[in-house]
C-alpha positions, 0 to 999 in steps of 0.5 A: 473522481477516483480515490486511492484507498490505503489500508494500514495495519499488521499482517493478520489484522483483516486488511486483505479480507476487507479490501477483497470484500470492498472490491467485490461490492463494485468490481466494475469500478474498483481494483485491489493492488497488493505487493505480496500478490505481485511478489508471488507472481513475479518471483514465486514468493521469493525475496531476492535482496536489492532486486525484489522490492524495487521491482515490486514497488515499480509494478505496484506504482505503475499499476495504481497510477494506470488504474486511477488514470482509467477512473478506477478506485484503487485499494492498496492493502499492504501493511503500510506501516512506515510513513515513507511507504504512506508518503509514496502512495500519497504522492501518487494520489496527489500527482494523479489528482485523485481522492485519498483515504486511509483505512486504519487497522492498527487497533487490532491487537498483535496477539490476534494478528499472530493467531490469524496469521498462524491459520493462513495457508501462507503465514507471514510468520511471528518474527515479521509481525513482531518486527512490524509491530515494533516499527508501528510502535516507534512510528512518528507521532502526528498526522499520517502523510497525505496528498496535501503534503505535496500541494506546496512542495517544491521538489525535484523529480530525482528526489521522488524515488521513481514515483513520477506519474507518466504523461498519459498517452493519446 
């Protein structure tokens, strides 16, 4: 059974490096999908308010769904700091009937993330890392969202932020 792997941590915490190494171990059966890479590809790295993120999330979601449906294990190495983002990915895993695993990099100190980011070719920048750090510190206590959260849910598709899993074509 395919599995959706989700990285969680600040920029510079090592998520992307670990994800690339994981894919390289078995590239015939694994894929990495990253919103920053999609943003670079689709908008040359620029952010257009109210345009960029909805497009990027739509492409990310359909890419993950397609790869899972084809039997690939997929890893999302975005920051995935907020529970909303994790919930969206957990819903995809549930509706796709695949496994789910969260790889937590939130233990990496913010100072180390800032140091690593400053050494990058395309740094995220300290203001964004600090903003995400504060979001992480203010995240709700308790378990992270998981596919099991949707097993008994009686939800309406219009509430799912465009995360419906399309029917396979024959």
